[in-house]
C-alpha positions in Angstrom: 19.8 -5.0 -38.8 20.2 -3.4 -35.4 17.0 -2.9 -33.4 16.7 -0.4 -30.6 14.5 -1.6 -27.8 12.4 1.0 -25.9 12.5 0.6 -22.1 9.1 -0.6 -20.8 8.6 2.5 -18.7 8.7 4.6 -21.8 6.1 2.8 -23.8 2.6 4.3 -24.2 0.9 1.1 -23.0 2.9 1.1 -19.8 2.2 4.8 -19.1 -1.5 4.3 -19.8 -1.6 1.3 -17.4 0.2 3.3 -14.7 -2.3 6.1 -15.2 -5.3 3.8 -14.8 -3.8 2.2 -11.6 -3.1 5.6 -10.1 -6.6 6.9 -10.8 -8.1 3.7 -9.3 -6.0 4.2 -6.2 -7.1 7.8 -5.9 -10.8 6.8 -6.2 -10.4 4.1 -3.6 -8.6 6.5 -1.3 -11.4 9.1 -1.7 -14.1 6.5 -1.0 -12.2 5.3 2.1 -11.7 8.8 3.4 -15.4 9.6 2.8 -16.4 6.5 4.8 -14.1 7.3 7.6 -15.4 10.9 7.8 -19.0 9.7 7.9 -18.1 7.1 10.6 -16.5 9.8 12.8 -19.4 12.3 12.3 -22.0 9.6 13.1 -20.1 8.4 16.2 -20.0 12.0 17.4 -23.7 12.5 16.9 -24.5 9.2 18.5 -22.4 10.2 21.6 -24.3 13.5 21.8 -27.7 11.7 21.6 -27.0 8.5 23.7 -23.8 9.1 25.6 -20.7 7.0 25.5 -20.4 4.7 22.5 -20.1 1.0 23.6 -17.5 -1.2 22.0 -20.1 -3.2 20.1 -21.5 0.0 18.6 -18.0 1.3 17.6 -17.3 -2.1 15.9 -20.6 -1.9 14.0 -19.8 1.6 12.8 -16.4 0.5 11.6 -17.8 -2.4 9.7 -20.6 -0.5 8.0 -20.6 0.6 4.4 -21.4 4.1 3.3 -25.0 3.3 2.5 -25.6 1.8 6.0 -23.9 4.8 7.6 -26.3 7.1 5.7 -29.3 5.1 6.7 -28.3 5.3 10.4 -27.8 9.0 10.1 -31.2 9.4 8.6 -32.8 7.4 11.5 -30.7 8.9 14.3 -33.3 11.3 15.7 -36.2 8.8 15.5 -34.4 6.2 17.6 -35.3 6.1 21.3 -32.2 3.9 22.2 -28.9 3.0 20.6 -30.2 -0.5 19.8 -33.2 1.1 17.9 -30.6 2.7 15.7 -27.9 0.1 15.3 -29.8 -3.1 16.0 -29.4 -5.5 18.9 -26.2 -5.5 20.9 -23.6 -8.1 19.8 -22.0 -10.4 22.4 
């Protein structure tokens, strides 16, 4: 009996797995893009309110997650100084 083997790329399981991986990558890309957009907008607003953004503040913005960025955005206009918003300056 001669068996015909289906190439891996043509199997349903392979195609489903590839679809799952692609969707996961798209989701991660959207989340990263959203985070970057929020970082840029918050940095712009901070510069308008407090002036030039020090290196420690830029670093803190880059390291923050989306929830932290949102919390800072909500508190931006209550803060009297940049350290009131982002916390004490790092050395």
